[in-house]
N, C-alpha and C positions, 0 to 999 in steps of 0.2 A: 476492485480489480475483478473483472469478469473474464474467465478464460478456462483453460484446461492444461493439465500436465505441470511440468516444472517451469516456473516463470522467474525471470530476473527483472526487477523493476529498479530503475535508476532515477532518483529525484535529486537533481543538482549533484552534490558530491556523495550522497547517501545511496547505498546499495541494499536492496531488500530481496532476499531469496524466498520464493514461495514454492513449497514442495507439494506435488500431487493435488493441484487445484482442480476442483470439479464444480464449475459454476462461479458464483460470486463469493469473494472473501473481502471483508471490510477491515481496513487498517485504520484504527482510531488513534492517530498519533498524539492527540492531546491526552487521552486516557491511557495511552501506551498498551493497548490490547488489540488483538485481532479476533474477529469472530465471523462465523458463517451462520446466517439466519438466527442470530442471538446466542449461538453456542460458541464458547471459546475455542479458538483454532490456533493458539500460540505455538503448538507443536509443528505447524506447517510453515512457520515464519522463522527465518534466520537473518539476523541483522546485528550490527554492532551498535548502532544508534537509530532511533526513530527519525524519519525524515522531517525536515523543517523547510517550509517555503520561506524564502527571503524576499524582501521588497524588490520589485522589478521582475525581470525575466528569470524563469527557472526552467532549465532543460529537464524534460521528462521523457524517458525512453524505456524500452523493454525488449526482452528477447523471450521467445516462447509463443504459445498460442494464446493471444489476448484478443478478446472481442471488444472490450471497452475499459477505459480508466476514467473514473468520475472523481473530481475533487470538489468537496462541499465545504464552503467556508463556515467558520464559527465567528460571527461578528461579535465584537465586544465594545462596550462603551464605558468610559470612566467618567 
């Protein structure tokens, strides 16, 4: 998420509150960590559960000043 100020990100039924964002903050939902340029930023993130994308369409919305939201997949093969 790239933006500024307080941001509320909604991914499906999951809500993530981001406090005092200044630039880019990365939410690694697989590892369950938030970081900014490699430095942990968990104090800026308020959530009850980490977001999960489900198969099919996923509604993604936000409030606040957001310049971009980028979702990067982690492909796995068994």
